[in-house]
C-alpha positions, 0 to 999 in steps of 0.5 A, spaced: 486 476 505 483 471 511 484 465 508 488 462 512 483 463 517 479 457 513 481 450 512 488 448 515 489 455 518 495 458 519 498 451 518 497 452 510 504 452 507 501 456 501 502 462 507 509 461 505 510 458 499 511 463 493 506 463 488 511 464 483 515 458 485 508 454 484 507 457 477 514 455 475 513 448 477 507 447 473 510 450 467 510 456 467 514 461 463 519 466 467 517 471 461 510 471 462 511 472 470 515 478 467 512 481 462 505 479 463 503 477 470 507 482 474 506 489 471 498 487 470 498 487 478 504 493 480 499 498 479 494 494 485 500 492 490 505 498 488 511 494 488 515 491 482 517 484 485 512 478 486 516 472 486 515 472 493 508 473 493 504 468 497 501 463 494 495 463 499 494 469 495 492 467 488 485 466 489 484 472 492 487 477 487 483 473 481 477 474 485 478 482 486 483 484 480 482 478 474 486 478 469 481 476 465 474 480 467 468 476 465 460 477 466 462 473 474 468 477 476 467 485 473 462 490 472 460 493 465 455 497 461 453 498 455 456 504 450 458 507 443 463 503 444 461 496 445 455 492 449 460 490 454 465 496 456 469 497 462 466 501 469 469 508 469 469 510 476 472 516 480 474 513 487 469 517 492 472 518 498 477 523 493 472 525 487 471 532 491 478 534 490 481 532 496 476 534 501 474 527 502 482 526 505 482 532 508 476 530 513 479 524 514 485 526 517 481 532 521 477 526 524 483 523 525 487 528 529 480 532 532 481 534 539 489 531 539 495 535 541 498 534 533 505 535 532 507 535 526 514 536 522 518 533 529 522 527 528 521 522 535 528 521 536 527 515 543 522 512 546 524 509 553 521 505 559 522 510 565 522 505 573 514 507 575 512 504 567 511 510 563 514 511 557 518 517 556 518 519 548 524 525 546 524 527 539 529 531 536 529 538 540 529 534 546 523 535 548 520 529 552 513 527 554 512 522 559 505 518 556 501 511 559 502 508 552 505 508 545 503 507 538 508 506 533 504 507 527 511 508 522 516 503 518 518 497 522 526 500 522 523 506 524 521 502 530 528 499 531 532 505 531 527 509 536 525 504 541 532 502 543 530 498 549 525 494 545 529 487 547 532 481 541 526 478 540 522 484 537 527 487 533 529 481 530 521 482 528 522 489 526 529 488 522 525 482 517 519 486 513 522 486 507 520 492 502 520 493 495 525 498 495 529 493 497 530 490 491 528 496 487 532 502 489 532 507 484 526 505 479 520 501 480 515 505 485 521 508 489 520 515 485 514 519 483 513 525 478 506 528 478 506 532 472 501 534 465 505 531 460 501 527 456 506 525 452 509 520 456 503 515 453 504 513 447 501 517 441 497 512 438 494 511 445 494 517 448 488 520 447 484 514 450 488 512 455 488 520 458 480 520 457 478 513 459 484 510 463 486 509 471 493 506 469 497 505 463 503 500 464 508 500 459 514 494 459 520 494 455 527 491 455 532 495 457 539 495 454 542 490 458 536 485 458 532 487 464 525 488 464 522 496 466 515 496 468 513 504 467 507 507 471 503 512 469 497 513 474 491 517 471 490 522 476 485 526 472 480 520 472 482 517 478 483 523 483 482 529 480 484 537 482 479 543 484 474 544 479 475 538 475 471 532 479 465 533 475 467 534 468 466 529 462 472 524 461 473 528 455 474 534 458 478 533 464 485 536 465 491 531 464 494 529 471 499 523 470 504 520 476 509 517 473 513 512 475 520 508 472 519 511 465 522 507 459 529 508 456 529 515 452 522 517 454 522 525 459 517 528 462 518 536 459 520 540 466 515 544 465 509 541 466 512 538 473 509 540 479 512 535 484 516 529 485 515 523 491 520 518 494 516 512 497 522 509 501 519 504 507 513 506 504 510 499 500 512 492 504 513 486 499 507 481 499 512 475 502 512 469 506 517 472 511 513 479 512 507 474 513 511 470 518 513 477 521 506 479 521 504 473 526 509 473 530 509 480 533 504 478 537 509 475 540 511 483 542 505 486 541 502 490 547 509 489 552 511 495 556 503 498 553 508 500 547 503 497 540 504 497 534 501 498 527 502 500 520 501 497 513 507 492 515 503 489 521 497 486 516 497 481 511 498 486 506 499 493 503 493 496 503 490 502 505 483 499 509 488 494 513 492 499 515 487 504 516 484 498 520 491 497 524 490 503 527 483 502 530 485 495 533 491 498 536 486 505 538 481 499 541 486 495 545 488 502 549 481 503 550 477 507 544 471 505 542 470 502 536 467 506 531 463 502 525 460 497 531 453 497 527 456 495 520 457 487 521 462 486 514 467 491 518 466 487 525 468 481 521 475 485 519 475 488 525 476 482 529 480 477 524 485 483 524 485 483 531 486 476 531 492 476 526 495 482 529 496 478 536 490 481 541 
């Protein structure tokens, strides 16, 4: 994500030229992009619109998520299936049935005044320089600094005195649901109905696959990309994280079922809505992120979240929060890790600190 720091840096036109445009200019087909490239990467980027994807990211994604895995870019091991089988692993942070996730949030919120289920209605700047935060119940809190860790449009709604330049920046980021408001990764269904996976592949996928992606053509000729996240393998629930793969229960999260498919309602355990959750990888979003330095920290107000970074991913979104916390006086917590400090410094630069 930091390749624009090398060579010609921010002057590199590949920061804003879409990879799709280069692919098509070199003779690549629309069908291959829609049926192979996009479905392959939707599970990683959580967006189904990859045409704005900046070309500078191309070599990076091939190194991290190769279309053609080999011994140089992927790990494998010997099994009864083959000499070079895929290496199935469980997310270490989440492997203990969510305990790791809870520990992370417990540490993040330790020794602070945490207020849940409270919508912030307005942030205003007082004559003495303090910021007044007003919630939906008309409770107010006067503070020295404010850090916005929310979608870009929410910042614009809350920080009404941000000014024209800030509002232009806040209104620029494009999200996945701007392109696919009723499909893609917008709506998720959590369930235990394994029949959503085609029968020839069902048993093997439920045992071993992290993701199952099914590409179909709709009646109107458009392409539907159905994603099944197999949490039975990725992030299993209580009492099953250390079970053998072939004994784990069905735990799926489905997005955008193909036409004619359905989920047994008796096996549904929950739903989720991902509105304004996933910014696109696009030149517009990169420019908005780089422009943020023009308003970052002004009047003691700071901005972090996935849209303030080069990409929509957990690690950089979290790091953006550390960058803002450090800017207002907090100690960077991983000073002893050289590689982590490099990432910290690079993102501080990109965010305008």
